[in-house]
C-alpha positions as CSV (number, residue, x, y, z in Angstrom):
1,M,48.6,21.6,18.2
2,T,52.3,22.3,19.2
3,E,55.1,24.4,17.6
4,T,58.6,22.2,17.7
5,A,60.4,24.6,15.2
6,P,59.9,27.5,13.4
7,G,57.6,26.4,10.5
8,T,57.2,23.1,11.7
9,T,53.3,22.4,13.1
10,T,53.0,18.8,14.9
11,L,50.0,17.1,16.0
12,T,49.0,15.1,19.1
13,V,47.9,11.6,19.0
14,G,44.7,12.5,19.6
15,Q,44.6,15.5,17.3
16,V,45.6,12.9,14.5
17,A,42.8,10.7,15.8
18,E,40.2,13.4,15.6
19,R,41.3,14.4,12.0
20,S,41.6,11.2,10.6
21,G,39.1,9.3,11.8
22,V,41.5,6.5,13.0
23,T,41.6,5.8,16.6
24,V,43.9,6.2,19.1
25,R,44.5,2.5,19.7
26,T,45.4,1.9,16.2
27,L,47.5,4.7,16.0
28,H,49.5,3.4,18.9
29,H,49.3,0.0,17.1
30,Y,51.0,1.3,13.9
31,D,53.7,3.0,16.0
32,E,54.4,-0.4,18.1
33,T,54.8,-2.5,14.8
34,G,56.7,0.4,13.0
35,L,54.0,0.9,10.2
36,L,53.5,4.7,11.3
37,R,56.2,5.8,13.6
38,P,55.6,9.8,15.0
39,S,58.9,11.4,14.3
40,R,58.9,13.5,17.0
41,R,58.1,13.2,20.9
42,S,57.5,16.2,23.3
43,A,59.6,17.0,26.1
44,S,57.2,15.0,28.4
45,G,57.7,12.2,26.0
46,Y,54.5,12.3,23.9
47,R,53.9,11.3,20.5
48,L,53.8,14.1,17.9
49,Y,53.1,13.9,14.4
50,T,54.7,15.8,11.6
51,D,53.3,16.9,8.2
52,E,55.1,13.9,6.8
53,D,53.8,11.3,9.1
54,L,49.9,12.8,8.1
55,V,51.1,12.1,4.5
56,R,52.3,8.5,5.5
57,L,49.0,8.1,7.2
58,Q,47.0,8.6,4.4
59,H,48.5,6.3,2.2
60,V,48.1,3.6,5.4
61,V,44.4,4.4,5.2
62,V,43.9,4.0,1.7
63,Y,46.1,0.9,1.2
64,R,44.0,-0.3,4.2
65,R,40.7,0.3,2.9
66,L,41.8,-1.3,-0.5
67,G,42.2,-4.6,1.7
68,F,46.1,-4.8,2.1
69,S,47.2,-6.2,5.3
70,L,49.5,-4.4,7.5
71,E,52.4,-6.2,6.3
72,E,51.5,-5.8,2.9
73,V,51.5,-1.9,3.4
74,A,54.5,-1.8,5.2
75,V,56.3,-3.3,1.8
76,L,54.3,-1.1,-0.4
77,L,55.5,1.9,1.8
78,D,59.1,1.0,2.5
79,D,60.6,-1.3,0.2
80,P,61.9,0.5,-3.0
81,E,61.5,-2.6,-5.1
82,A,57.9,-2.9,-4.2
83,D,55.6,-3.7,-7.3
84,V,53.1,-1.1,-6.2
85,A,51.3,-1.0,-9.6
86,G,51.3,-4.7,-9.7
87,H,49.4,-4.8,-6.0
88,L,47.0,-2.1,-7.2
89,R,46.2,-3.9,-10.5
90,R,45.2,-6.9,-8.5
91,Q,43.7,-5.1,-5.8
92,R,41.6,-3.1,-8.3
93,A,40.5,-6.3,-10.2
94,A,39.2,-7.6,-6.5
95,V,37.4,-4.5,-5.8
96,M,35.8,-4.6,-9.2
97,S,34.6,-8.2,-8.6
98,R,32.9,-7.3,-5.4
99,L,31.6,-4.2,-6.9
100,D,29.5,-6.3,-9.3
101,E,28.4,-8.6,-6.6
102,L,27.5,-5.5,-4.5
103,G,25.5,-4.0,-7.4
104,E,23.4,-7.4,-7.7
105,L,22.8,-7.3,-3.9
106,V,21.7,-3.7,-4.3
107,T,19.3,-4.7,-7.4
108,A,17.7,-7.4,-5.1
109,I,17.4,-5.3,-2.3
110,D,15.8,-2.0,-4.1
111,R,13.0,-5.2,-5.4
112,A,12.3,-6.0,-2.0
113,L,12.2,-2.6,-0.9
114,E,10.1,-1.4,-3.9
115,A,7.6,-4.4,-3.0
116,E,7.4,-3.3,0.6
117,V,6.9,0.1,0.3
118,S,4.5,-0.1,-2.9
119,G,2.2,-2.6,-0.8
120,I,2.1,-5.1,-3.8
121,R,3.9,-8.2,-3.2
122,L,3.9,-9.3,-6.5
123,T,6.8,-9.6,-9.4
124,P,6.3,-6.8,-12.1
125,A,5.1,-10.0,-14.3
126,E,2.5,-10.9,-11.5
127,Q,1.0,-7.4,-11.6
128,R,1.0,-7.6,-15.5
129,E,-0.7,-10.9,-15.3
130,L,-3.4,-9.6,-13.0
131,F,-3.7,-5.8,-13.7
132,G,-3.1,-6.1,-17.8
133,E,-0.1,-5.2,-19.8
134,D,-0.9,-1.5,-19.5
135,Y,-0.3,-1.5,-15.8
136,K,3.1,0.3,-15.4
137,E,4.8,0.5,-12.3
138,E,5.2,4.2,-12.2
139,Y,1.4,4.4,-11.6
140,Q,2.1,2.9,-8.0
141,E,5.1,6.0,-7.5
142,E,2.7,8.6,-9.2
143,A,-0.2,7.6,-6.7
144,R,2.1,7.7,-3.7
145,E,3.3,11.6,-4.7
146,R,-0.4,12.4,-4.8
147,W,-1.7,10.7,-1.9
148,G,1.5,9.5,-0.2
149,E,0.8,11.6,2.9
150,T,-2.9,10.8,3.4
151,E,-4.2,8.4,6.2
152,A,-6.1,6.7,3.6
153,W,-2.9,5.9,1.6
154,R,-0.9,4.7,4.9
155,H,-3.8,2.5,5.6
156,S,-3.9,1.0,2.3
157,Q,-0.1,0.3,2.3
158,Q,-0.7,-1.7,5.5
159,R,-3.4,-3.8,4.5
160,T,-2.1,-4.6,1.2
161,S,1.4,-5.3,2.1
162,Q,-0.1,-8.6,4.0
163,Y,-1.5,-9.3,1.0
164,T,-0.5,-12.6,-1.2
165,K,-1.0,-13.7,-4.8
166,A,-4.1,-15.7,-4.0
167,D,-5.6,-12.5,-2.4
168,W,-5.0,-10.3,-5.5
169,Q,-6.6,-12.6,-7.6
170,A,-9.8,-12.3,-5.3
171,I,-9.6,-8.5,-5.5
172,K,-9.4,-8.8,-9.2
173,A,-12.3,-11.4,-9.6
174,E,-14.2,-9.4,-7.4
175,M,-13.7,-6.5,-9.7
176,D,-14.3,-8.1,-12.9
177,E,-17.8,-9.0,-11.5
178,I,-18.7,-5.5,-10.8
179,H,-17.5,-4.2,-14.1
180,G,-19.8,-6.7,-15.8
181,R,-22.5,-5.5,-13.8
182,F,-21.7,-1.8,-15.2
183,V,-21.5,-3.2,-18.6
184,A,-24.8,-5.0,-18.5
185,A,-26.5,-2.3,-17.1
186,L,-24.7,0.4,-19.8
187,Q,-25.6,-2.2,-22.8
188,A,-29.0,-2.6,-21.4
189,G,-29.5,1.1,-22.0
190,E,-30.2,1.6,-18.0
191,P,-29.6,5.4,-17.1
192,A,-26.3,5.8,-14.8
193,N,-28.6,7.0,-12.4
194,G,-31.0,3.9,-12.5
195,P,-31.0,1.5,-9.5
196,A,-29.0,-1.3,-11.5
197,A,-25.9,1.3,-12.3
198,V,-25.9,3.0,-8.7
199,D,-26.1,-0.6,-6.9
200,A,-22.9,-1.5,-8.9
201,A,-21.6,2.0,-7.9
202,E,-22.0,1.2,-4.3
203,A,-20.6,-2.1,-4.6
204,H,-17.4,-0.6,-6.2
205,R,-17.4,1.7,-3.0
206,R,-17.6,-1.4,-1.0
207,H,-15.0,-3.3,-2.8
208,I,-12.9,-0.4,-2.1
209,T,-13.3,0.0,1.5
210,R,-13.0,-3.9,2.4
211,W,-9.7,-4.3,0.8
212,F,-7.9,-1.3,0.7
213,Y,-8.9,1.6,2.8
214,D,-12.6,3.3,4.3
215,C,-13.9,5.0,1.1
216,P,-17.1,7.3,2.0
217,A,-19.5,8.3,-0.9
218,E,-18.1,11.6,-1.2
219,M,-14.3,10.5,-1.4
220,H,-15.7,7.7,-4.0
221,A,-17.2,10.2,-5.9
222,C,-13.7,12.9,-6.2
223,I,-12.0,9.4,-7.3
224,S,-14.3,8.7,-10.1
225,D,-13.8,12.2,-11.5
226,M,-10.3,10.9,-12.6
227,Y,-12.0,8.1,-14.5
228,V,-12.7,11.1,-17.3
229,S,-10.0,13.2,-16.6
230,D,-7.4,11.0,-16.5
231,P,-6.8,9.4,-19.9
232,R,-4.9,6.5,-18.3
233,F,-8.2,5.7,-16.2
234,T,-10.5,6.8,-19.6
235,K,-8.5,4.2,-21.4
236,T,-8.9,1.3,-19.0
237,Y,-12.6,1.5,-18.7
238,E,-12.9,2.2,-22.4
239,D,-11.0,-1.0,-23.2
240,I,-13.7,-2.7,-21.2
241,A,-16.7,-1.1,-23.3
242,P,-17.3,1.9,-25.2
243,G,-18.8,5.0,-22.9
244,L,-17.9,3.0,-19.6
245,A,-15.9,5.5,-17.9
246,Q,-18.3,8.2,-18.1
247,Y,-21.1,5.9,-17.2
248,V,-19.4,4.8,-14.1
249,R,-18.0,8.0,-13.0
250,D,-21.9,8.8,-13.4
251,A,-23.1,6.2,-11.6
252,V,-20.8,6.8,-8.8
253,H,-21.9,10.7,-8.2
254,A,-25.8,9.3,-8.5
255,N,-24.8,7.0,-5.7
256,A,-23.2,9.5,-3.5
257,E,-26.2,11.6,-3.8
258,R,-28.2,8.7,-2.9
259,Q,-26.6,8.4,0.3
């Protein structure tokens, strides 16, 4: 920083570039074209910018960010009859149009990112089609918050991110068959720790391991506790058959004890 006269502070081109984020090369170009000529020179002939020069540079930067050409910026800054308001209105309309386009692009990116992060490469409509109308996208977010740092979660995300709609249809069909085995045992009066129910519980555990992540019997038992502790899980099973949530939970625990 250089003092050229009392109360007058000047900056070199390098200092202006550092403060403004405008490159030295660009500042030299502005000087050569007359758009922004530094008001002073040092004794050695170096460019020195005053406070007034910096204010003009701020205007140049703003107009350039709005999309004005250098020629248009020069007119806006130097022509006393320039229709600044008219230029800005037209530029504002153009910017708003771009914002609408960018908003649509952000939405599309968010959807793609959500599908990639969630590991389920299905549209929300396809998810409801396969998992039922009660399926909520926030369930996936809640699961990520609860288990997102675990190895099982990372393994599951890596695997499911590759699944197609046909894969998910196969997963659902297999799970429906396992649920059917639970229901048949329940309605036949088989105890939850009986062979039919325990075998269905083992099939359930193997289903998780085959399609999502390694699920030892102890982990399976912990998961099954949510079937009776979380009303949403409970409702899923109770909608299939009354009493099924507790029955499945008990069968899973019996299977864990058996193993």
